[in-house]
N, CA and C of each residue as an Amber inpcrd file, in Angstrom:
protein
   450
 134.5170000  88.4090000 121.3100000 133.8430000  89.2930000 120.3810000
 134.1630000  88.9220000 118.9300000 135.3480000  88.3630000 118.6990000
 135.7270000  87.9660000 117.3470000 134.8030000  86.8710000 116.8240000
 134.4460000  85.9180000 117.6860000 133.5360000  84.8460000 117.2910000
 132.1830000  85.4150000 116.9020000 131.6980000  86.3540000 117.7080000
 130.4150000  87.0020000 117.4290000 130.4430000  87.6850000 116.0650000
 131.4920000  88.4290000 115.7710000 131.5910000  89.1500000 114.4960000
 131.7140000  88.1900000 113.3110000 132.4110000  87.0900000 113.4930000
 132.5250000  86.1000000 112.4240000 131.1620000  85.4720000 112.1330000
 130.4530000  85.0830000 113.1750000 129.1320000  84.4770000 112.9930000
 128.1650000  85.4870000 112.3780000 128.2320000  86.7260000 112.8180000
 127.3600000  87.7630000 112.2580000 127.6620000  87.9860000 110.7750000
 128.9270000  87.9840000 110.4140000 129.3150000  88.1460000 109.0070000
 128.8020000  86.9830000 108.1630000 128.9480000  85.7680000 108.6630000
 128.4520000  84.6030000 107.9300000 126.9240000  84.6370000 107.8190000
 126.2550000  85.0430000 108.8940000 124.8030000  85.1800000 108.8590000
 124.3890000  86.1610000 107.7590000 125.0480000  87.3030000 107.7030000
 124.7160000  88.3010000 106.6870000 124.9830000  87.7800000 105.2760000
 126.0700000  87.0680000 105.0980000 126.3880000  86.4990000 103.7850000
 125.2740000  85.5680000 103.3160000 124.8580000  84.6720000 104.1790000
 123.8340000  83.7070000 103.7870000 122.4500000  84.3440000 103.6830000
 122.1880000  85.3690000 104.4730000 120.9270000  86.1020000 104.3220000
 120.8870000  86.7850000 102.9530000 122.0000000  87.3860000 102.5470000
 122.0400000  88.0300000 101.2260000 121.8440000  87.0050000 100.1160000
 122.4540000  85.8460000 100.2460000 122.2840000  84.7960000  99.2330000
 120.8280000  84.3380000  99.1890000 120.2140000  84.1930000 100.3580000
 118.8140000  83.7700000 100.3980000 117.9090000  84.8370000  99.7990000
 118.1630000  86.0940000 100.1380000 117.3260000  87.1640000  99.6030000
 117.4570000  87.2500000  98.0830000 118.6120000  86.9360000  97.5540000
 118.7610000  86.9060000  96.0910000 117.8020000  85.8720000  95.4970000
 117.6740000  84.7210000  96.1440000 116.7550000  83.7030000  95.6350000
 115.3040000  84.1390000  95.8180000 115.0060000  84.7850000  96.9430000
 113.6420000  85.2520000  97.2110000 113.2240000  86.2940000  96.1770000
 114.1530000  87.1410000  95.7770000 113.8400000  88.1900000  94.8100000
 113.8440000  87.6810000  93.3720000 114.6300000  86.6660000  93.0700000
 114.7570000  86.2110000  91.6880000 113.7300000  85.1530000  91.2920000
 113.3070000  84.3190000  92.2230000 112.3550000  83.2540000  91.8870000
 111.0600000  83.8110000  91.2780000 110.4780000  84.8710000  91.8160000
 109.2700000  85.4220000  91.1830000 109.5310000  85.9580000  89.7620000
 110.7380000  86.4250000  89.4980000 111.0730000  86.8860000  88.1410000
 111.0600000  85.7020000  87.1800000 111.5000000  84.5520000  87.6370000
 111.4300000  83.3520000  86.8010000 109.9660000  83.0080000  86.5280000
 109.1190000  83.1650000  87.5500000 107.6890000  82.8990000  87.3540000
 107.0840000  83.8590000  86.3290000 107.4670000  85.1350000  86.3910000
 106.9960000  86.1120000  85.4030000 107.4100000  85.6690000  84.0080000
 108.6660000  85.2710000  83.8610000 109.1540000  84.8250000  82.5530000
 108.4250000  83.5650000  82.0790000 108.0830000  82.6940000  83.0060000
 107.3190000  81.4990000  82.6260000 105.9470000  81.8760000  82.0720000
 105.3010000  82.8670000  82.6780000 103.9810000  83.2830000  82.1770000
 104.0810000  83.9610000  80.8190000 105.2090000  84.5670000  80.5450000
 105.3610000  85.3180000  79.2920000 105.9420000  84.4840000  78.1580000
 106.2950000  83.2340000  78.4160000 106.8760000  82.3790000  77.3680000
 106.1030000  81.0760000  77.2170000 104.7960000  81.1410000  77.3710000
 103.9870000  79.9160000  77.3600000 104.0450000  79.1720000  76.0300000
 104.3580000  79.8570000  74.9360000 104.3860000  79.2040000  73.6260000
 105.8030000  78.8520000  73.1810000 106.7260000  78.8170000  74.1360000
 108.1160000  78.4790000  73.8260000 108.5730000  77.3400000  74.7500000
 108.3150000  76.1030000  74.3620000 108.5970000  74.9630000  75.2400000
 110.0600000  74.8550000  75.6810000 110.9890000  75.1560000  74.8050000
 112.4070000  75.0500000  75.1790000 112.7470000  76.0720000  76.2680000
 112.2120000  77.2690000  76.1300000 112.4570000  78.3150000  77.1360000
 111.7770000  77.9310000  78.4500000 110.5630000  77.4100000  78.3520000
 109.8370000  76.9690000  79.5500000 110.6320000  75.9010000  80.3100000
 111.1500000  74.9400000  79.5920000 111.9300000  73.8690000  80.2170000
 113.1540000  74.4320000  80.9200000 113.8500000  75.3370000  80.2610000
 115.0550000  75.9520000  80.8420000 114.6780000  76.7640000  82.0910000
 113.6140000  77.5550000  82.0240000 113.1990000  78.3660000  83.1740000
 112.7500000  77.4850000  84.3380000 112.0560000  76.4050000  84.0400000
 111.6290000  75.4910000  85.1050000 112.8290000  74.8480000  85.7900000
 113.8230000  74.4700000  85.0000000 115.0460000  73.9080000  85.5700000
 115.7580000  74.9480000  86.4400000 115.8770000  76.1560000  85.9230000
 116.5090000  77.2330000  86.7040000 115.7360000  77.4780000  87.9960000
 114.4110000  77.4960000  87.9010000 113.5820000  77.7270000  89.0760000
 113.7370000  76.6430000  90.1230000 113.7450000  75.3810000  89.6770000
 113.9240000  74.2620000  90.6240000 115.2590000  74.3540000  91.3380000
 116.3090000  74.6360000  90.5750000 117.6440000  74.7350000  91.1780000
 117.7280000  75.9260000  92.1310000 117.1550000  77.0440000  91.7270000
 117.1740000  78.2350000  92.5790000 116.3940000  77.9930000  93.8650000
 115.2420000  77.3510000  93.7550000 114.4180000  77.0670000  94.9280000
 115.1550000  76.1380000  95.8920000 115.7960000  75.1370000  95.3680000
 116.5720000  74.2140000  96.1970000 117.7370000  74.9450000  96.8780000
 118.4580000  75.7470000  96.1050000 119.5650000  76.5290000  96.6570000
 119.0560000  77.4830000  97.7350000 117.9220000  78.1040000  97.4960000
 117.3470000  79.0370000  98.4700000 117.0440000  78.3660000  99.7960000
 116.5040000  77.1640000  99.7370000 116.2300000  76.4480000 100.9900000
 117.5160000  76.1130000 101.7280000 118.5390000  75.7350000 100.9750000
 119.8120000  75.3970000 101.6130000 120.4220000  76.6230000 102.3060000
 120.4970000  77.7460000 101.6010000 121.1320000  78.9140000 102.2120000
 120.2660000  79.5060000 103.3120000 118.9320000  79.3570000 103.2190000
 118.0890000  79.8030000 104.3300000 118.4190000  79.0050000 105.5850000
 118.5800000  77.7010000 105.4350000 118.9110000  76.8560000 106.5890000
 120.2110000  77.2760000 107.2410000 121.2100000  77.5750000 106.4320000
 122.5010000  78.0030000 106.9830000 122.3690000  79.3690000 107.6590000
 121.6770000  80.3060000 107.0050000 121.4610000  81.6320000 107.6040000
 120.6910000  81.4980000 108.9100000 119.7180000  80.5840000 108.9400000
 118.9180000  80.3630000 110.1400000 119.7800000  79.8680000 111.2990000
 120.6620000  78.9300000 111.0150000 121.5460000  78.3900000 112.0700000
 122.4260000  79.4960000 112.6370000 123.0440000  80.2920000 111.7580000
 123.8770000  81.3960000 112.2420000 123.0410000  82.4370000 112.9820000
 121.8340000  82.6730000 112.5250000 120.9530000  83.6220000 113.2040000
 120.5710000  83.1650000 114.5980000 120.2630000  81.8800000 114.7290000
 119.9280000  81.3340000 116.0550000 121.1380000  81.4330000 116.9850000
 122.3240000  81.1790000 116.4420000 123.5440000  81.3270000 117.2480000
 123.7130000  82.7650000 117.7450000 123.4440000  83.7230000 116.8700000
 123.5580000  85.1240000 117.2780000 122.5080000  85.4850000 118.3200000
 121.3230000  84.9400000 118.1560000 120.2060000  85.2920000 119.0160000
 120.2670000  84.5830000 120.3670000 120.5350000  83.2770000 120.3420000
 120.4880000  82.4950000 121.5780000 121.8190000  81.8360000 121.9390000
 122.8510000  82.0650000 121.1580000 124.1390000  81.4210000 121.3930000
 124.7640000  81.7550000 122.7350000 124.4270000  82.9120000 123.2750000
 124.9840000  83.3070000 124.5720000 124.5810000  82.3360000 125.6780000
 123.5010000  81.6280000 125.4890000 123.0600000  80.6570000 126.5020000
 124.0000000  79.4460000 126.5370000 124.5540000  79.0860000 125.3670000
 125.4190000  77.9190000 125.2640000 126.8900000  78.3060000 125.3710000
 127.2430000  79.4270000 124.7460000 128.6320000  79.8940000 124.7170000
 128.7270000  81.3050000 125.2830000 128.4900000  81.4930000 126.5820000
 128.4420000  82.8500000 127.1400000 129.7610000  83.6150000 127.0200000
 130.8720000  82.9350000 126.9880000 132.1610000  83.6300000 126.8860000
 132.4270000  84.1340000 125.4690000 131.8970000  83.4400000 124.4790000
 132.1910000  83.7860000 123.0800000 131.0950000  84.6130000 122.4180000
 129.8570000  84.4340000 122.8600000 128.7300000  85.1050000 122.2060000
 127.9410000  85.9200000 123.2310000 128.0270000  87.2310000 123.1590000
 127.2890000  88.0700000 124.1140000 125.7950000  88.0880000 123.8070000
 125.0030000  88.4080000 124.8150000 123.5600000  88.5740000 124.6320000
 123.3350000  89.9760000 124.0710000 123.1660000  90.0720000 122.7580000
 123.0380000  91.3740000 122.1030000 121.5920000  91.8440000 121.9990000
 120.6360000  90.9690000 122.2800000 119.2290000  91.3330000 122.1190000
 118.5910000  91.6870000 123.4510000 118.8630000  90.8800000 124.4670000
 118.2790000  91.1340000 125.7780000 116.7620000  91.1890000 125.7210000
 116.1480000  92.1210000 126.4520000 114.6910000  92.1870000 126.4960000
 114.0730000  93.0060000 125.3480000 114.8780000  93.3740000 124.3630000
 114.3510000  94.1900000 123.2710000 113.4060000  93.3640000 122.3880000
 112.3440000  93.9980000 121.9280000 111.3260000  93.2760000 121.1680000
 111.4070000  93.5030000 119.6630000 112.3920000  94.2510000 119.2030000
 112.5540000  94.4140000 117.7610000 112.8530000  93.0640000 117.1150000
 113.5080000  92.1890000 117.8640000 113.8410000  90.8640000 117.3350000
 112.5710000  90.0580000 117.0640000 111.5630000  90.1970000 117.9160000
 110.2990000  89.4980000 117.6860000 109.6680000  89.9430000 116.3650000
 109.6800000  91.2450000 116.1310000 109.1280000  91.7770000 114.8870000
 109.9510000  91.3130000 113.6890000 111.2650000  91.3210000 113.8380000
 112.1400000  90.8850000 112.7410000 111.8720000  89.4250000 112.4000000
 111.7950000  88.5810000 113.4080000 111.5610000  87.1560000 113.1780000
 110.1970000  86.9100000 112.5320000 109.2160000  87.7130000 112.8920000
 107.8960000  87.6150000 112.2590000 107.9890000  87.9390000 110.7720000
 108.7210000  89.0000000 110.4420000 108.8850000  89.3770000 109.0360000
 109.6840000  88.3290000 108.2670000 110.7000000  87.7600000 108.8980000
 111.4780000  86.6940000 108.2480000 110.5790000  85.4790000 108.0030000
 109.7140000  85.1730000 108.9570000 108.7740000  84.0550000 108.7600000
 107.8460000  84.3440000 107.5740000 107.3960000  85.5910000 107.4470000
 106.5610000  85.9600000 106.2970000 107.3330000  85.8280000 104.9900000
 108.6060000  86.2110000 104.9970000 109.4390000  86.0440000 103.8040000
 109.5880000  84.5640000 103.4460000 109.7310000  83.7220000 104.4500000
 109.8560000  82.2850000 104.2010000 108.5470000  81.7180000 103.6330000
 107.4200000  82.1660000 104.1620000 106.1190000  81.7390000 103.6290000
 105.9860000  82.1760000 102.1710000 106.3710000  83.4040000 101.8800000
 106.3300000  83.9340000 100.5150000 107.2020000  83.0900000  99.5820000
 108.4230000  82.7990000 100.0100000 109.3580000  82.0190000  99.2110000
 108.7970000  80.6170000  98.9500000 108.2250000  80.0050000  99.9790000
 107.6380000  78.6720000  99.8380000 106.4440000  78.7090000  98.8850000
 105.6350000  79.7510000  98.9790000 104.4940000  79.9080000  98.0830000
 104.9530000  80.0220000  96.6310000 106.0080000  80.8030000  96.4050000
 106.5560000  80.9210000  95.0460000 107.0630000  79.5640000  94.5540000
 107.6810000  78.8020000  95.4350000 108.1430000  77.4690000  95.0680000
 106.9900000  76.5530000  94.7050000 105.8740000  76.6900000  95.4090000
 104.7010000  75.8630000  95.0860000 104.0890000  76.2730000  93.7440000
 104.1160000  77.5850000  93.4640000 103.6640000  78.0340000  92.1440000
 104.5300000  77.4190000  91.0500000 105.8370000  77.4030000  91.2860000
 106.7540000  76.8060000  90.3130000 106.4450000  75.3240000  90.1250000
 106.2740000  74.6050000  91.2280000 105.9800000  73.1690000  91.1400000
 104.6530000  72.9250000  90.4250000 103.6680000  73.7860000  90.6870000
 102.3740000  73.6610000  89.9990000 102.5630000  73.8690000  88.4980000
 103.3820000  74.8540000  88.1160000 103.6410000  75.1150000  86.7040000
 104.3460000  73.9310000  86.0490000 105.3050000  73.3650000  86.7430000
 106.0320000  72.2050000  86.2010000 105.0730000  71.0370000  85.9840000
 104.0790000  70.9160000  86.8690000 103.0870000  69.8390000  86.7460000
 102.0080000  70.1510000  85.7030000 102.1100000  71.3250000  85.0660000
 101.1510000  71.6790000  84.0240000 100.0830000  72.6510000  84.4640000
 100.1350000  73.0950000  85.6900000  99.1390000  74.0410000  86.1940000
  99.4110000  75.4670000  85.7410000  98.4050000  76.2810000  85.8780000
  98.5080000  77.6850000  85.4640000  99.1050000  78.5490000  86.5690000
  99.7440000  79.6170000  86.1420000 100.2860000  80.6200000  87.0550000
  99.3820000  81.8510000  87.0460000  99.4760000  82.6920000  88.0730000
  98.7770000  83.9830000  87.9920000  99.3030000  84.7680000  86.7890000
  98.6160000  85.8380000  86.4520000  99.0300000  86.6330000  85.2990000
 100.4020000  87.2630000  85.5370000 101.0290000  87.6090000  84.4470000
 102.3410000  88.2630000  84.5010000 102.2630000  89.5480000  85.3180000
 101.2020000  90.3010000  85.0990000 101.0230000  91.5750000  85.8310000
 100.8740000  91.3340000  87.3360000 100.0780000  90.3450000  87.6980000
  99.9000000  90.0150000  89.1220000 101.2230000  89.5880000  89.7410000
 101.9680000  88.7670000  89.0220000 103.2610000  88.3090000  89.5440000
 104.2470000  89.4640000  89.6970000 104.1740000  90.4440000  88.7970000
 105.0540000  91.6130000  88.9310000 104.7290000  92.3980000  90.1970000
 103.4480000  92.5270000  90.5220000 103.0650000  93.2170000  91.7680000
 103.4660000  92.3920000  92.9900000 103.2180000  91.0950000  92.9110000
 103.5630000  90.1980000  94.0170000 105.0730000  90.2080000  94.2600000
 105.8340000  90.4240000  93.2050000 107.2900000  90.4550000  93.2870000
 107.7980000  91.5840000  94.1820000 106.9860000  92.5830000  94.4420000
 107.4150000  93.7190000  95.2720000 107.2970000  93.4320000  96.7710000
 106.5420000  92.4230000  97.1400000 106.3200000  92.1190000  98.5630000
 107.6310000  91.8890000  99.3200000 108.5540000  91.0470000  98.8230000
 109.7700000  90.8160000  99.6140000 110.6400000  92.0600000  99.7620000
 110.5850000  92.9720000  98.8150000 111.3780000  94.1950000  98.9280000
 110.8930000  95.0310000 100.1080000 109.5850000  95.1500000 100.2450000
 109.0080000  95.9140000 101.3560000 109.3230000  95.2360000 102.6920000
 109.1710000  93.9200000 102.7310000 109.4730000  93.1890000 103.9670000
 110.9560000  93.2970000 104.3240000 111.8190000  93.2050000 103.3260000
 113.2570000  93.3270000 103.5750000 113.6030000  94.7100000 104.1060000
 112.9880000  95.7330000 103.5580000 113.2220000  97.0980000 104.0530000
 112.8380000  97.2060000 105.5330000 111.7180000  96.6220000 105.8920000
 111.2890000  96.6480000 107.2940000 112.2730000  95.8840000 108.1860000
 112.7690000  94.7310000 107.7150000 113.7510000  93.9640000 108.4870000
 115.0190000  94.7870000 108.6900000 115.5040000  95.4010000 107.6230000
 116.7230000  96.2100000 107.7180000 116.5290000  97.3470000 108.7060000
 115.3850000  98.0200000 108.6390000 115.1030000  99.1100000 109.5750000
 115.1190000  98.6070000 111.0230000 114.4660000  97.4850000 111.2640000
 114.4160000  96.9400000 112.6230000 115.8030000  96.5930000 113.1420000
 116.6330000  96.0020000 112.3100000 117.9650000  95.5980000 112.7250000
 118.8510000  96.8100000 113.0070000 118.7450000  97.8230000 112.1800000
 119.5980000  99.0020000 112.3510000 119.0830000  99.9200000 113.4600000
 117.7930000 100.2220000 113.4530000 117.2550000 101.2070000 114.4030000
 116.9340000 100.6050000 115.7750000 116.6020000  99.3090000 115.7960000
 116.1950000  98.6590000 117.0520000 115.2050000  99.5630000 117.8000000
 114.0420000  99.8610000 117.2030000 113.1480000 100.8700000 117.7410000
 112.4370000 100.4980000 119.0420000 112.3860000  99.2420000 119.3750000
 111.7260000  98.8470000 120.6330000 112.3030000  97.5550000 121.1400000
């Protein structure tokens, strides 16, 4: 059980780090739209965005590995990792929402890359609304993990 708790703790740590990048990258995009006439600020924000996007992919990969261990690790290490999900389908819903979060994060990264290449971004107002999507998805993930409704 100690191994399970350690892996779960590491999974949560890396999920929190990834969610920080998912929530912050769109804010950088908003700032990019609002500083179009300030080249030095644009350059700094683009650099920050590239680094954040790269870091986000790295921590997502680590969180994913720990998550797979928690979900399917009992098949490989039955003595150390119990089957905590079994036939429950809340995990299917959670994984679907995580996939949507990953698509969202990747889309934001493509917007950043388009901006770096000289392309236009959506309006600041649109990006502010779009910025709320991961919060709603995260709330649903948290509910599914805690309540395990089905």
